Structure formats: structure tokens, C-alpha cells
VOBA-1610 file (N, C-alpha, C; in pm, whole numbers, padded with zeros to 5 digits, always signed):
BEGIN
Unk+00083-00120+00000Unk+00000+00000+00000Unk+00086+00125+00000Unk+00196+00125+00081Unk+00275+00246+00094Unk+00347+00281-00035Unk+00383+00181-00114Unk+00456+00207-00237Unk+00372+00286-00337Unk+00242+00291-00318Unk+00155+00357-00413Unk+00132+00504-00380Unk+00179+00549-00262Unk+00152+00687-00222Unk+00204+00787-00324Unk+00329+00768-00370Unk+00388+00864-00460Unk+00307+00880-00586Unk+00254+00770-00639Unk+00172+00774-00760Unk+00045+00852-00735Unk-00023+00819-00626Unk-00150+00885-00598Unk-00131+01034-00573Unk-00027+01069-00498Unk-00005+01210-00465Unk+00029+01287-00591Unk+00119+01233-00672Unk+00157+01303-00793Unk+00040+01328-00885Unk-00050+01228-00892Unk-00166+01243-00980Unk-00261+01349-00931Unk-00282+01353-00801Unk-00383+01445-00750Unk-00335+01590-00748Unk-00204+01612-00751Unk-00155+01749-00748Unk-00207+01827-00868Unk-00206+01766-00984Unk-00254+01836-01103Unk-00399+01875-01089Unk-00477+01785-01027Unk-00619+01814-01009Unk-00640+01921-00905Unk-00564+01915-00795Unk-00585+02013-00688Unk-00558+02154-00738Unk-00468+02168-00835Unk-00441+02300-00890Unk-00554+02348-00979Unk-00638+02254-01025Unk-00748+02291-01113Unk-00880+02309-01041Unk-00882+02288-00908Unk-01005+02302-00831Unk-01050+02447-00831Unk-01181+02474-00843Unk-01229+02611-00848Unk-01186+02692-00727Unk-01177+02825-00746Unk-01127+02913-00641Unk-01215+02914-00518Unk-01343+02881-00534Unk-01434+02880-00420Unk-01432+02744-00351Unk-01314+02688-00335Unk-01301+02558-00270Unk-01352+02566-00127Unk-01396+02450-00074Unk-01462+02447+00057Unk-01360+02457+00169Unk-01322+02580+00203Unk-01236+02608+00318Unk-01305+02716+00398Unk-01358+02680+00514Unk-01428+02775+00601Unk-01334+02821+00711Unk-01290+02944+00702Unk-01198+02994+00803Unk-01070+02916+00801Unk-01045+02840+00906Unk-00923+02761+00912Unk-00950+02612+00898Unk-01065+02575+00840Unk-01103+02433+00830Unk-01127+02393+00685Unk-01062+02285+00643Unk-01083+02224+00511Unk-01181+02109+00530Unk-01295+02115+00466Unk-01396+02010+00483Unk-01393+01913+00366Unk-01365+01787+00395Unk-01376+01678+00299Unk-01514+01616+00315Unk-01563+01550+00211Unk-01694+01486+00220Unk-01688+01340+00186Unk-01776+01261+00247Unk-01780+01118+00217Unk-01919+01061+00238Unk-01966+00990+00138Unk-02084+00904+00152Unk-02031+00767+00192Unk-02070+00720+00310Unk-02009+00598+00365Unk-02117+00504+00417Unk-02093+00375+00409Unk-02191+00274+00452Unk-02181+00251+00603Unk-02274+00309+00677Unk-02280+00288+00822Unk-02395+00197+00860Unk-02483+00169+00765Unk-02588+00068+00781Unk-02591-00016+00654Unk-02663-00128+00657Unk-02668-00216+00541Unk-02555-00317+00542Unk-02541-00389+00432Unk-02450-00505+00431Unk-02302-00466+00437Unk-02269-00341+00405Unk-02130-00299+00411Unk-02098-00221+00539Unk-02186-00225+00637Unk-02171-00141+00756Unk-02042-00169+00832Unk-02003-00296+00844Unk-01881-00329+00919Unk-01760-00261+00859Unk-01741-00279+00730Unk-01625-00218+00666Unk-01642-00068+00646Unk-01766-00022+00637Unk-01790+00121+00633Unk-01740+00188+00760Unk-01765+00123+00874Unk-01718+00177+01001Unk-01566+00174+01009Unk-01504+00064+00962Unk-01358+00058+00959Unk-01302+00175+00876Unk-01367+00201+00764Unk-01323+00309+00676Unk-01337+00445+00743Unk-01454+00470+00801Unk-01477+00597+00869Unk-01374+00619+00980Unk-01346+00515+01056Unk-01248+00529+01164Unk-01108+00558+01110Unk-01075+00499+00995Unk-00946+00530+00933Unk-00938+00675+00890Unk-01045+00726+00831Unk-01050+00868+00795Unk-01036+00955+00920Unk-01117+00924+01021Unk-01119+01008+01142Unk-00985+01006+01215Unk-00921+00889+01217Unk-00792+00881+01286Unk-00688+00967+01216Unk-00683+00960+01083Unk-00586+01042+01010Unk-00612+01191+01031Unk-00739+01230+01029Unk-00774+01371+01054Unk-00724+01414+01191Unk-00746+01330+01292Unk-00702+01362+01428Unk-00550+01378+01435Unk-00478+01283+01378Unk-00332+01287+01384Unk-00278+01411+01312Unk-00333+01438+01195Unk-00289+01555+01117Unk-00319+01684+01193Unk-00439+01696+01246Unk-00476+01817+01320Unk-00392+01835+01446Unk-00367+01724+01517Unk-00286+01731+01640Unk-00142+01773+01611Unk-00097+01742+01489Unk+00041+01775+01451Unk+00052+01915+01389Unk-00055+01991+01392Unk-00050+02127+01338Unk-00131+02149+01213Unk-00193+02044+01162Unk-00282+02058+01049Unk-00213+02062+00914Unk-00280+02121+00818Unk-00232+02133+00680Unk-00178+02274+00661Unk-00056+02285+00612Unk+00008+02417+00600Unk+00005+02463+00454Unk-00069+02570+00431Unk-00086+02626+00297Unk-00073+02778+00305Unk+00012+02837+00221Unk+00025+02982+00216Unk+00067+03044+00347Unk+00149+02973+00423Unk+00196+03026+00549Unk+00097+03015+00663Unk-00019+02953+00640Unk-00120+02935+00745Unk-00143+02787+00770Unk-00195+02755+00887Unk-00229+02617+00922Unk-00380+02600+00919Unk-00425+02491+00859Unk-00567+02461+00847Unk-00597+02325+00909Unk-00710+02315+00974Unk-00758+02189+01027Unk-00836+02114+00919Unk-00839+01983+00930Unk-00922+01900+00843Unk-01048+01858+00916Unk-01157+01842+00843Unk-01282+01786+00896Unk-01346+01704+00785Unk-01429+01608+00822Unk-01499+01526+00723Unk-01649+01533+00751Unk-01726+01562+00648Unk-01872+01558+00658Unk-01920+01426+00598Unk-01993+01349+00677Unk-02038+01216+00635Unk-02190+01212+00616Unk-02232+01127+00523Unk-02370+01082+00516Unk-02369+00930+00503Unk-02467+00864+00561Unk-02480+00718+00553Unk-02551+00681+00423Unk-02480+00610+00336Unk-02540+00571+00207Unk-02619+00441+00216Unk-02626+00381+00334Unk-02708+00263+00359Unk-02668+00143+00272Unk-02544+00143+00224Unk-02492+00035+00138Unk-02570+00023+00007Unk-02628+00134-00038Unk-02712+00135-00158Unk-02650+00228-00262Unk-02609+00179-00379Unk-02542+00263-00477Unk-02619+00388-00517Unk-02748+00375-00543Unk-02826+00492-00584Unk-02827+00598-00475Unk-02838+00554-00350Unk-02837+00647-00239Unk-02699+00714-00227Unk-02594+00637-00249Unk-02460+00693-00244Unk-02440+00803-00347Unk-02485+00779-00470Unk-02473+00881-00574Unk-02552+01006-00539Unk-02671+00986-00483Unk-02755+01100-00441Unk-02685+01182-00333Unk-02625+01115-00237Unk-02560+01185-00126Unk-02431+01253-00171Unk-02360+01193-00265Unk-02240+01258-00318Unk-02277+01390-00385Unk-02385+01388-00461Unk-02430+01512-00525Unk-02474+01615-00420Unk-02537+01568-00314Unk-02577+01658-00206Unk-02455+01723-00140Unk-02352+01642-00114Unk-02231+01696-00054Unk-02170+01806-00141Unk-02168+01782-00271Unk-02105+01877-00362Unk-02194+01998-00389Unk-02321+01974-00421Unk-02410+02081-00464Unk-02469+02161-00348Unk-02507+02093-00240Unk-02573+02162-00129Unk-02475+02200-00018Unk-02382+02111+00012Unk-02290+02137+00123Unk-02162+02208+00080Unk-02142+02220-00050Unk-02026+02293-00100Unk-01894+02221-00085Unk-01896+02090-00071Unk-01772+02012-00057Unk-01699+02008-00191Unk-01570+02038-00188Unk-01489+02039-00310Unk-01386+01926-00313Unk-01381+01847-00207Unk-01284+01737-00199Unk-01355+01617-00138Unk-01354+01505-00210Unk-01429+01387-00167Unk-01335+01274-00126Unk-01372+01206-00019Unk-01313+01077+00017Unk-01409+00968-00029Unk-01357+00857-00074Unk-01441+00754-00132Unk-01528+00680-00033Unk-01628+00609-00083Unk-01714+00524+00000Unk-01646+00391+00026Unk-01721+00296+00084Unk-01668+00160+00096Unk-01725+00075-00017Unk-01641-00002-00078Unk-01670-00104-00179Unk-01659-00050-00321Unk-01629-00140-00411Unk-01618-00104-00553Unk-01754-00064-00610Unk-01859-00134-00568Unk-01992-00103-00620Unk-02034+00038-00584Unk-02011+00078-00459Unk-02046+00213-00416Unk-01957+00316-00487Unk-01829+00285-00502Unk-01739+00377-00571Unk-01780+00393-00717Unk-01822+00284-00777Unk-01866+00288-00917Unk-01987+00379-00933Unk-02073+00385-00831Unk-02191+00471-00837Unk-02157+00618-00815Unk-02056+00644-00733Unk-02025+00782-00692Unk-01924+00848-00785Unk-01834+00772-00844Unk-01730+00830-00930Unk-01787+00918-01042Unk-01895+00878-01111Unk-01948+00966-01215Unk-01998+01100-01161Unk-02040+01102-01035Unk-02088+01228-00976Unk-01972+01323-00953Unk-01865+01275-00890Unk-01750+01363-00868Unk-01688+01405-01001Unk-01692+01316-01099Unk-01641+01348-01232Unk-01725+01457-01298Unk-01855+01446-01287Unk-01948+01543-01347Unk-01922+01684-01296Unk-01894+01697-01166Unk-01876+01829-01107Unk-01729+01870-01094Unk-01638+01787-01145Unk-01497+01821-01141Unk-01439+01826-01001Unk-01487+01738-00915Unk-01441+01734-00776Unk-01351+01612-00756Unk-01227+01630-00714Unk-01139+01514-00696Unk-01187+01424-00582Unk-01182+01294-00606Unk-01215+01196-00503Unk-01097+01100-00488Unk-01044+01095-00368Unk-00940+00997-00335Unk-01008+00883-00262Unk-01004+00765-00321Unk-01076+00653-00262Unk-00979+00545-00216Unk-01020+00476-00110Unk-00933+00376-00049Unk-00994+00237-00048Unk-01119+00223-00092Unk-01189+00096-00071Unk-01253+00039-00198Unk-01232+00101-00311Unk-01285+00049-00437Unk-01172-00006-00521Unk-01157-00139-00522Unk-01041-00201-00587Unk-01071-00258-00724Unk-01196-00253-00768Unk-01232-00313-00896Unk-01156-00247-01011Unk-01094-00328-01094Unk-01015-00271-01203Unk-01102-00196-01302Unk-01232-00228-01307Unk-01322-00158-01399Unk-01336-00011-01365Unk-01304+00028-01242Unk-01309+00169-01204Unk-01202+00250-01277Unk-01096+00184-01318Unk-00981+00256-01372Unk-00966+00237-01523Unk-01074+00194-01586Unk-01074+00181-01732Unk-01177+00274-01796Unk-01233+00366-01716Unk-01339+00455-01764Unk-01288+00592-01806Unk-01160+00616-01789Unk-01104+00745-01827Unk-01134+00857-01730Unk-01166+00824-01605Unk-01195+00927-01506Unk-01070+01014-01481Unk-01091+01145-01473Unk-00982+01238-01447Unk-00976+01282-01300Unk-01082+01255-01225Unk-01091+01305-01088Unk-01096+01193-00984Unk-01068+01070-01026Unk-01070+00955-00936Unk-00928+00906-00913Unk-00891+00893-00784Unk-00757+00849-00746Unk-00769+00745-00635Unk-00676+00650-00633Unk-00685+00540-00537Unk-00550+00513-00473Unk-00554+00457-00353Unk-00431+00425-00279Unk-00411+00275-00262Unk-00493+00193-00326Unk-00486+00048-00306Unk-00463-00025-00437Unk-00418-00148-00429Unk-00400-00229-00548Unk-00535-00279-00596Unk-00544-00311-00724Unk-00672-00350-00782Unk-00706-00496-00752Unk-00834-00526-00761Unk-00888-00649-00703Unk-00849-00777-00776Unk-00815-00769-00905Unk-00780-00893-00973Unk-00652-00954-00917Unk-00577-00876-00839Unk-00453-00927-00780Unk-00475-00997-00646Unk-00593-00979-00585Unk-00613-01020-00446Unk-00584-01167-00420Unk-00643-01256-00499Unk-00631-01399-00472Unk-00560-01476-00583Unk-00510-01404-00683Unk-00438-01472-00791Unk-00314-01544-00739Unk-00250-01487-00638Unk-00130-01551-00583Unk-00161-01681-00510Unk-00286-01697-00465Unk-00325-01824-00404Unk-00319-01936-00507Unk-00357-01905-00631Unk-00349-02004-00738Unk-00202-02035-00769Unk-00120-01932-00770Unk+00025-01955-00789Unk+00079-02050-00682Unk+00036-02027-00559Unk+00084-02108-00446Unk+00038-02253-00461Unk-00088-02270-00502Unk-00141-02405-00523Unk-00062-02478-00632Unk-00029-02406-00738Unk+00049-02466-00846Unk+00189-02504-00799Unk+00248-02416-00719Unk+00383-02441-00667Unk+00388-02564-00578Unk+00283-02584-00498Unk+00281-02694-00402Unk+00234-02826-00463Unk+00175-02819-00580Unk+00123-02942-00641Unk+00232-03015-00718Unk+00214-03144-00734Unk+00306-03219-00818Unk+00286-03186-00964Unk+00160-03163-01000Unk+00123-03131-01138Unk+00007-03032-01134Unk+00031-02907-01172Unk-00071-02803-01161Unk-00198-02838-01239Unk-00183-02912-01347Unk-00299-02949-01427Unk-00394-03043-01357Unk-00349-03106-01250Unk-00435-03197-01173Unk-00510-03128-01060Unk-00479-03001-01034Unk-00540-02929-00922Unk-00686-02898-00955Unk-00774-02931-00861Unk-00918-02910-00878Unk-00962-02796-00786Unk-01030-02697-00844Unk-01058-02572-00773Unk-01209-02550-00762Unk-01253-02508-00645Unk-01393-02466-00622Unk-01394-02315-00602Unk-01488-02247-00668Unk-01499-02102-00661Unk-01636-02063-00608Unk-01641-01963-00521Unk-01768-01909-00470Unk-01751-01759-00452Unk-01822-01681-00534Unk-01802-01537-00536Unk-01934-01461-00532Unk-01932-01350-00458Unk-02044-01256-00462Unk-02051-01196-00602Unk-02168-01146-00641Unk-02185-01093-00776Unk-02155-00946-00791Unk-02087-00885-00695Unk-02058-00741-00703Unk-01933-00717-00787Unk-01907-00591-00831Unk-01792-00565-00918Unk-01659-00607-00859Unk-01638-00583-00731Unk-01512-00621-00668Unk-01489-00772-00679Unk-01587-00850-00633Unk-01569-00995-00632Unk-01557-01053-00772Unk-01628-00994-00868Unk-01617-01042-01005Unk-01477-01015-01062Unk-01417-00905-01021Unk-01280-00878-01063Unk-01181-00972-00995Unk-01203-01000-00867Unk-01119-01099-00798Unk-01128-01232-00872Unk-01251-01271-00907Unk-01272-01396-00979Unk-01199-01395-01114Unk-01205-01283-01185Unk-01139-01275-01316Unk-00989-01298-01303Unk-00928-01240-01200Unk-00785-01262-01178Unk-00754-01407-01145Unk-00842-01471-01067Unk-00826-01612-01031Unk-00841-01700-01155Unk-00944-01673-01235Unk-00969-01753-01356Unk-00852-01743-01453Unk-00796-01623-01468Unk-00680-01607-01556Unk-00566-01699-01512Unk-00543-01705-01382Unk-00435-01790-01329Unk-00468-01938-01345Unk-00594-01974-01318Unk-00636-02114-01333Unk-00614-02160-01477Unk-00651-02075-01572Unk-00633-02109-01713Unk-00485-02117-01750Unk-00406-02029-01691Unk-00262-02030-01718Unk-00199-02163-01678Unk-00244-02219-01565Unk-00188-02344-01516Unk-00263-02468-01565Unk-00375-02448-01631Unk-00453-02562-01679Unk-00523-02639-01569Unk-00556-02571-01460Unk-00628-02636-01350Unk-00774-02661-01387Unk-00843-02743-01308Unk-00982-02778-01335Unk-01074-02709-01235Unk-01175-02638-01284Unk-01276-02576-01198Unk-01390-02676-01181Unk-01413-02721-01057Unk-01517-02821-01032Unk-01644-02758-00973Unk-01633-02640-00915Unk-01748-02564-00865Unk-01724-02418-00901Unk-01826-02352-00954Unk-01815-02209-00987Unk-01948-02144-00952Unk-01965-02109-00825Unk-02094-02060-00774Unk-02093-01910-00751Unk-02210-01849-00772Unk-02232-01712-00727Unk-02305-01717-00594Unk-02252-01648-00497Unk-02310-01651-00363Unk-02444-01578-00359Unk-02535-01619-00270Unk-02664-01550-00256Unk-02642-01405-00214Unk-02733-01318-00256Unk-02715-01174-00238Unk-02698-01132-00093Unk-02769-01199-00001Unk-02760-01155+00139Unk-02641-01217+00213Unk-02570-01309+00149Unk-02446-01367+00201Unk-02462-01437+00336Unk-02584-01476+00369Unk-02609-01536+00501Unk-02607-01688+00500Unk-02601-01750+00382Unk-02605-01896+00374Unk-02521-01943+00256Unk-02417-02018+00286Unk-02328-02071+00184Unk-02336-02223+00179Unk-02441-02279+00239Unk-02447-02424+00256Unk-02456-02499+00123Unk-02520-02441+00022Unk-02529-02509-00108Unk-02391-02532-00166Unk-02310-02428-00167Unk-02173-02441-00218Unk-02092-02537-00132Unk-02107-02527-00001Unk-02026-02610+00089Unk-02068-02757+00083Unk-02196-02783+00059Unk-02240-02922+00041Unk-02174-02983-00082Unk-02170-02906-00191Unk-02102-02953-00312Unk-01951-02971-00287Unk-01896-02880-00209Unk-01753-02890-00176Unk-01723-03019-00100Unk-01811-03050-00005Unk-01792-03173+00074Unk-01800-03296-00014Unk-01888-03293-00114Unk-01906-03409-00202Unk-01795-03423-00305Unk-01751-03310-00363Unk-01656-03314-00474Unk-01509-03310-00430Unk-01486-03269-00306Unk-01351-03270-00249Unk-01246-03199-00337Unk-01263-03071-00364Unk-01162-02997-00441Unk-01033-02982-00362Unk-00926-02951-00432Unk-00797-02926-00367Unk-00788-02784-00313Unk-00862-02693-00375Unk-00858-02552-00339Unk-01000-02496-00338Unk-01033-02417-00236Unk-01160-02346-00229Unk-01130-02197-00218Unk-01184-02118-00310Unk-01157-01974-00314Unk-01289-01898-00303Unk-01296-01804-00208Unk-01421-01735-00175Unk-01398-01585-00169Unk-01493-01509-00224Unk-01493-01364-00206Unk-01636-01317-00187Unk-01665-01267-00067Unk-01799-01216-00037Unk-01795-01108+00068Unk-01693-01023+00061Unk-01675-00916+00160Unk-01674-00974+00302Unk-01688-00891+00403Unk-01672-00940+00540Unk-01785-01033+00582Unk-01907-01004+00538Unk-02019-01091+00575Unk-02002-01229+00514Unk-01958-01234+00389Unk-01934-01362+00324Unk-01823-01440+00390Unk-01716-01371+00430Unk-01605-01439+00497Unk-01650-01499+00630Unk-01729-01422+00706Unk-01778-01472+00835Unk-01873-01590+00816Unk-01962-01580+00717Unk-02054-01690+00689Unk-01978-01816+00648Unk-01879-01799+00561Unk-01800-01913+00516Unk-01729-01981+00632Unk-01663-01904+00716Unk-01590-01963+00829Unk-01685-02034+00925Unk-01796-01970+00955Unk-01893-02030+01049Unk-01949-02160+00993Unk-01992-02159+00867Unk-02056-02278+00812Unk-01956-02389+00780Unk-01834-02354+00749Unk-01731-02457+00731Unk-01706-02531+00862Unk-01708-02456+00971Unk-01691-02519+01102Unk-01811-02607+01136Unk-01932-02556+01111Unk-02054-02631+01141Unk-02065-02757+01056Unk-02026-02747+00928Unk-02042-02858+00835Unk-01918-02947+00825Unk-01815-02911+00904Unk-01691-02988+00907Unk-01630-03003+00767Unk-01618-02890+00699Unk-01558-02887+00566Unk-01406-02893+00579Unk-01345-02982+00503Unk-01200-02998+00507Unk-01145-02992+00365Unk-01082-02881+00332Unk-01021-02861+00200Unk-00873-02829+00222Unk-00783-02890+00145Unk-00640-02868+00168Unk-00597-02722+00166Unk-00658-02642+00076Unk-00623-02500+00069Unk-00751-02417+00057Unk-00765-02317+00145Unk-00880-02226+00141Unk-00827-02084+00137Unk-00872-02006+00039Unk-00830-01867+00026Unk-00954-01779+00015Unk-00950-01663+00081Unk-01065-01574+00074Unk-01024-01429+00101Unk-01113-01339+00067Unk-01094-01197+00097Unk-01161-01162+00230Unk-01122-01049+00286Unk-01189-00986+00401Unk-01183-01067+00531Unk-01080-01150+00546Unk-01065-01224+00672Unk-01050-01131+00792Unk-00968-01027+00775Unk-00942-00936+00887Unk-01068-00862+00929Unk-01136-00803+00830Unk-01257-00726+00863Unk-01362-00812+00929Unk-01371-00938+00888Unk-01470-01031+00945Unk-01423-01092+01077Unk-01297-01069+01112Unk-01239-01122+01236Unk-01256-01273+01246Unk-01231-01342+01134Unk-01254-01487+01134Unk-01157-01560+01227Unk-01035-01508+01241Unk-00939-01574+01329Unk-00984-01568+01474Unk-01042-01454+01514Unk-01088-01439+01651Unk-01218-01514+01676Unk-01310-01509+01579Unk-01443-01566+01599Unk-01450-01716+01568Unk-01372-01759+01471Unk-01377-01900+01428Unk-01234-01955+01415Unk-01159-01958+01523Unk-01017-01994+01515Unk-00993-02134+01460Unk-01080-02227+01491Unk-01060-02364+01442Unk-01078-02371+01291Unk-01185-02312+01241Unk-01211-02315+01097Unk-01109-02233+01020Unk-01068-02119+01078Unk-00983-02025+01005Unk-00836-02063+01005Unk-00799-02161+01084Unk-00658-02202+01089Unk-00612-02248+00951Unk-00516-02178+00895Unk-00464-02215+00764Unk-00524-02139+00648Unk-00624-02053+00672Unk-00681-01972+00564Unk-00571-01885+00501Unk-00575-01872+00370Unk-00492-01774+00300Unk-00580-01651+00276Unk-00538-01537+00326Unk-00624-01418+00324Unk-00553-01301+00256Unk-00621-01242+00159Unk-00567-01124+00092Unk-00571-01004+00186Unk-00468-00923+00182Unk-00466-00802+00265Unk-00387-00692+00195Unk-00424-00569+00222Unk-00350-00454+00171Unk-00256-00398+00277Unk-00249-00463+00391Unk-00186-00400+00507Unk-00119-00505+00595Unk+00007-00482+00630Unk+00078-00568+00724Unk+00149-00477+00823Unk+00110-00485+00948Unk+00160-00390+01048Unk+00307-00407+01079Unk+00365-00522+01044Unk+00505-00548+01078Unk+00603-00501+00972Unk+00555-00448+00859Unk+00647-00401+00756Unk+00733-00287+00809Unk+00859-00287+00772Unk+00954-00190+00828Unk+00958-00059+00751Unk+00900-00054+00632Unk+00907+00067+00550Unk+00843+00185+00623Unk+00906+00301+00608Unk+00855+00422+00672Unk+00875+00539+00577Unk+00787+00639+00586Unk+00807+00760+00508Unk+00765+00881+00591Unk+00798+00999+00540Unk+00773+01121+00616Unk+00625+01154+00625Unk+00545+01102+00533Unk+00402+01134+00533Unk+00326+01046+00631Unk+00344+00915+00620Unk+00262+00819+00694Unk+00333+00766+00819Unk+00465+00779+00822Unk+00541+00714+00928Unk+00557+00567+00896Unk+00569+00484+00997Unk+00582+00340+00976Unk+00449+00271+01002Unk+00436+00150+00950Unk+00314+00072+00973Unk+00294+00046+01122Unk+00403+00015+01190Unk+00393-00015+01334Unk+00347+00106+01414Unk+00399+00224+01379Unk+00359+00346+01449Unk+00211+00376+01428Unk+00169+00366+01303Unk+00028+00393+01274Unk-00060+00291+01347Unk-00020+00166+01342Unk-00098+00059+01405Unk-00114+00083+01555Unk-00006+00120+01622Unk-00010+00144+01766Unk-00100+00262+01799Unk-00090+00368+01720Unk-00173+00485+01745Unk-00321+00458+01722Unk-00351+00385+01616Unk-00490+00354+01586Unk-00552+00267+01695Unk-00477+00167+01740Unk-00528+00080+01847Unk-00548+00157+01977Unk-00464+00256+02002Unk-00481+00337+02123Unk-00611+00415+02119Unk-00648+00463+02000Unk-00772+00538+01985Unk-00894+00446+01977Unk-00874+00326+01923Unk-00984+00230+01906Unk-00941+00096+01968Unk-00941+00086+02099Unk-00887-00033+02167Unk-00967-00161+02146Unk-01084-00151+02085Unk-01162-00273+02059Unk-01098-00360+01952Unk-01005-00305+01875Unk-00939-00382+01769Unk-00821-00461+01826Unk-00827-00593+01812Unk-00709-00673+01843Unk-00614-00675+01724Unk-00670-00670+01604Unk-00590-00652+01483Unk-00660-00546+01399Unk-00583-00464+01334Unk-00640-00352+01259Unk-00668-00396+01116Unk-00790-00379+01067Unk-00822-00417+00929Unk-00756-00322+00830Unk-00719-00376+00716Unk-00652-00292+00617Unk-00741-00180+00567Unk-00873-00198+00576Unk-00963-00092+00532Unk-00936+00038+00607Unk-00906+00028+00736Unk-00879+00147+00816Unk-00746+00211+00777Unk-00644+00128+00757Unk-00512+00181+00722Unk-00514+00252+00589Unk-00576+00191+00489Unk-00576+00256+00359Unk-00668+00378+00356Unk-00771+00380+00441Unk-00855+00500+00452Unk-00772+00617+00505Unk-00690+00591+00606Unk-00602+00696+00656Unk-00509+00746+00546Unk-00458+00655+00465Unk-00368+00694+00357Unk-00436+00792+00261Unk-00565+00772+00235Unk-00637+00862+00145Unk-00641+01005+00198Unk-00659+01020+00329Unk-00659+01153+00390Unk-00522+01217+00376Unk-00418+01139+00397Unk-00282+01192+00385Unk-00252+01238+00242Unk-00312+01174+00143Unk-00293+01217+00005Unk-00342+01361-00012Unk-00460+01391+00043Unk-00510+01528+00035Unk-00416+01626+00106Unk-00372+01590+00225Unk-00279+01678+00298Unk-00155+01707+00215Unk-00097+01602+00160Unk+00025+01618+00083Unk+00001+01702-00042Unk-00114+01683-00106Unk-00146+01759-00227Unk-00163+01907-00198Unk-00238+01939-00094Unk-00258+02080-00057Unk-00123+02148-00027Unk-00040+02079+00048Unk+00087+02140+00088Unk+00184+02151-00029Unk+00185+02052-00117Unk+00274+02058-00233Unk+00231+02168-00329Unk+00100+02185-00347Unk+00049+02291-00434Unk+00055+02428-00366Unk+00060+02426-00232Unk+00058+02550-00152Unk-00061+02638-00188Unk-00173+02573-00217Unk-00292+02645-00261Unk-00412+02553-00256Unk-00532+02613-00251Unk-00655+02537-00268Unk-00717+02563-00405Unk-00654+02651-00483Unk-00709+02689-00614Unk-00662+02594-00724
//
């Protein structure tokens, strides 16, 4: 995640210089806006995202704020709950821009929500730095005002297929079961997995789309128990990860290799330690990495500070870390441009 900061910052500087002169700066406060999922199926990760934004704002403000034109400015974020509904998210993004006068947007949670909101920020020429929309389809539309701090979703579980091939005697004999939510993010994860499966000549024995509410995966798991694949790969955001871990434990599913997204956000290790033992989990964040920079500091420093503010976390989800990174991109852009115009 940290290696991408320079790219994101450099890209947004050009946009920040093109922002209209009536940018949303009230006195000594720069107001960012975000439509975020605080209710609905994305509420868990929406909260992780909001806390990441809020923590970065606190740290930046406590350190003296954003310095532009010889003055110091505080950051603030105005939120609306998009209820995990794309149409509502787009409506609220327009409200933030048109009614509340927000000139700088932080992204929502999920690729689907980002896909709904990006055209709105693009329409009004408002830069949006997003941390939670990883679908590669977001970055093939020619958007000029959309910037991201995370890697794209087709990369998330492709390495699990590489690992399965490496550990097998013959990659062509590996039998794979797939279970994916039908949202843009999960479909992109699946596309990356399928590309790798085809590259190695593996066999897909199950290829299921998960039910929309993600509360029951028993149909897929029953087939898994019967067909005994070598690898089971799942993507269904945090609710899907929790459902998978719970039902695998209940149904006594035993697959040599299991890979999935959103393990951290779903807290599968804490809630289902027996089932989750050995899971391969995609993450954008590792707190033990030694890399440090002047903008973000080190992963360990950020992790310790975040846990101090939010002690309920035994492990910090990557959604929070990358959300903080998005706020730092705005800080760095304002200071590098030395202007809001």
C-alpha cells in the first residue's frame, strides 16, 4: 500500500491545482466529504473506513494541520450514511457537492459504491481519493478526478493459485472450487483467479455465485464436501467471509487449501479460530512491515496509534489503514500545491 503513495499524490496534485477558487475552506477548516456505509451489508467495513479517515484527521490536526500559504488549516470530514445502496450513495455525493459545498471527496466503501459515486465527482470536477474500491473496472473509464491508494482487485487472490500450483506435483491436476459474490469487486477478484487457473490448466469443479444476502453458503459447501476440491476460493466481503468460516466449522468442511478476501474485517481468526486455521487471506496491510516515510510514518507506528484510539481492535483491518492513507494524500497535495485553487 505504501509504495503507491507517490503515484496517488503526484496524480492528484494536477487536479488540486485545477479546483475552483471557491473551494470548501471555512476559516481555518478544510472540509472533505464522504458518503459511507454505516448501515446495510457494508456497515462493518464502512465503520472501519470511517475510523481510518477520522484517525488520520485527528493525527494531522494534532500535529498542526495542513500548511498552505503560510497558514495552518484543520481537516474535517462531513459524512452521510449511504445505507450500502449505490443509488443512495450517488444521491448523497451530489448533495455533498451541490448543497454542502464540498470540493474534496473521500471515497465510500466497496467497488460497487465507488462505481456509483465516481461519475458524480467526475461530473462536477471534484477530486475523489478513494481507499476501498479495488475493482479494475473503475480505472478503465477514463476518469480524471478519481484516485486510489490500493492495489486492484484482480490481484487479491491470484497468488493463491500460484501457491497451489507451486505446491502441487502437477498443476494441471489441481481441482478448484470457486464461490463469489456478484458485485464488481468480487467479479474482478474472480477474473484474476480464472486467468491464473487457465494459465496453469487447473480444473474448476465448482463455480458458484453466492446468494445476495451472504447469510447462507451451505449449497456451495455441500457440493464442496461431495466433490472434495484441492482448493476453495471465496470472495464475499466481510459478511461472506464470516458466513463461510462459520458454516465450514458447522459442516466440518476440510479442503487442503482455502483462500478468501476480508478475513481481517470479518475477524474470522478471533471468531472461528478452528475453521480459520490455515486460511490464506488477501490483505493490503501488514503492520510489521519496516518501511517508513515522512508522510505516513511506519506501519507499526500507525498501528499502535490507531489501536490506542480504538482499543476494541485486536488486529487492525486494512480498510482502516488505507482509509487513513487517502486523507494523507489530500494533505500532501494541498501542501505541495501550496494552494486550494
